[in-house]
C-alpha positions, 0 to 999 in steps of 0.5 A, a space after each residue: 500499499 502506498 506509504 502516504 495511504 498508511 499514513 493517512 489511515 494512521 492519522 484518522 484512526 487518532 482523529 477518531 478515536 481520539 477527538 470525535 468519538 470521544 467528544 460524543 461519548 464524553 460531552 454529549 450524553 443526556 444522563 437525565 432524560 436519556 440518549 444523547 443532548 440536542 445541542 452545543 453552540 459554536 462557543 461549546 456551551 451545552 443547551 440541555 434543553 434543546 429540542 432532539 433532531 431525528 436526523 441527529 440521533 439517527 446519524 449518532 446510531 450509524 456512527 456508533 454501530 460503524 465505529 464498533 463494527 470496525 474497531 470492536 471497542 465495547 464503548 462504541 457497541 455501548 453508545 449504539 445501543 443507548 442511541 438505538 434504545 432512545 430512538 425507538 422509545 422516542 422517535 417511531 410514531 406508534 400510531 402512524 408509523 415512520 419517525 419524527 422530525 424532532 422531539 423535545 429534550 425529554 422525548 416528547 414529539 414536537 414536529 411529528 412531519 414524516 420527511 423521507 430523508 429522516 426515514 432514509 437515516 433511520 433505516 441506514 443506522 439501523 442497518 449498520 446497528 445490525 451489521 454490528 451488533 447481529 440484532 435482528 430487531 434492528 435488521 426488522 426495523 430497517 426493513 420496516 423503514 424500507 416498506 415504509 418509504 416505498 409504500 408511502 413515497 415512491 412515485 409509481 407513475 413518474 419514478 423517484 420518491 416525494 419528499 415530506 408528508 405529515 404525520 399520518 401520511 399526506 404530502 405536505 405543501 412545504 417540502 423542505 428539508 431546510 429554509 435554504 431548500 427549494 420547495 420541490 417535489 423531488 430533491 438530489 438530496 433526499 434520493 441520494 440518502 435513500 440510495 445509501 441506505 438501501 445500499 447498506 440494507 442490501 449488504 445484509 438482506 438480498 431482497 429482490 424488490 430492494 435490489 430492483 429499488 437500489 438499481 432504479 436509484 442508480 439509474 435515476 442518478 445517472 439519467 435524470 439526476 447527473 447533468 451529464 453536460 457539466 458533470 454536476 448534479 441538479 439539486 432540486 425537480 418538480 414531480 416530472 423531473 423538470 430541473 428547478 434550480 441552477 445552484 451547484 453543490 460541491 460537497 453533494 458532487 462529491 459525496 454522490 461520486 462514491 456513494 454511486 460507486 458503492 451502491 453500483 458495487 454492493 448491487 453487484 451488476 458488473 455491466 452496470 458498475 463499469 458505466 457508473 464508475 466513468 460516470 462517477 469519475 466524471 462527477 469528481 472531475 466536476 466537483 474539483 471546480 470548486 477546489 481552492 489554492 489551500 486544498 480545501 472545497 468551496 461550498 456552492 456555486 449559485 449562479 455567478 456567486 461562488 460561495 467560499 466558506 469551508 464546511 466541515 461536511 464538505 471537506 470530510 467528503 472530499 477526503 474520501 471521494 477523492 481517495 475513491 477517484 484515486 482507486 478508480 483511476 490510478 492517477 496520483 493527483 488524486 492522491 494528492 487531493 486527498 492528502 491537500 484535503 485533509 491537511 486543510 481539515 487538520 490545520 483548520 476544522 479540527 477543534 484541537 482546544 474543545 473537540 469535534 470539528 468548527 462548523 466551517 471556515 471562511 475564505 479568510 481563515 476564521 471558524 464560524 462559531 455562529 453555527 452549532 458544534 453539535 445539534 440538528 445537522 451537526 453530527 458525528 457523520 460525515 467526519 466519522 464516516 470519512 475516517 472509517 471509510 479511509 480506514 476501511 480501504 484496502 
């Protein structure tokens, strides 16, 4: 193995085990109300009565499950089981099925909408917990969520998945994941994370319907979401798959470049994989339009405005995406991009004083403390997964 990759693997193992995971297992456990706290602000002040988001909790479950699967540290399984139990007791809707968007700090439903993006993350997390623990109930929970997504969200007429529903599964007028998103019925982001979740479930459950829908998702990306003229992902669509925005998200580009490849590998169709990998290389090349001279990746391009903030998750996905493209191409330049981006992360994004990572770094090098250190969207997922993905590469 390349000596640079060996060194990178060691550095990322240290980052994962000495910084990221201890932050969550030591600072974020809610001993009073169960599970994990919902928020720590950018100045490292814990907000113990903050609402608890479904995305955060699903990602905590995935992270500690995946860490235990690879590292076999009993503490990681303990944390994963803690997250699993809290989720089952508080986030699942016993009447209508599926999971709530947010609950209060003490476990009461706050926002009961059924965002499909969130259902997918819980599926992803429970399938990973099964992989790590062998707990059959976690596999059955993941399968249940797969069937809910297919029953409630899949568009049998025009293909793809609708975005969001009320508690009793009526399509909402406001479909957005966040205020910055376009209010459209289908999005790249939700499809990417359904793809990710279905890939993980298919590792352990070789169901024919799941295989069919995983293949379909891969083809949705290659035929509808990836702009074959530019290599970028289109982000927002109406129900007829007409693109409704001109934003380029460099982080989602590079993340998709390896997740689509992973999905095709797990599906196991060699002919499809060969086609997909060529497209994944195109996507990675397009993402590099956002590369900055310091090795980092800018956030996004909205028409003529380039947002040069270096968000934590974008950098984490860049490390994996660049390394994956190096493995696909054998071109040393991609390994150099991998190392350069990790060097930027370790020198700028990692909070060596208080743990975890800063939300972002401005173009002039200032850490963004106005956004959470831990919160609804700031989770131990992108950065932990970066470490685990690189550590697992042969």
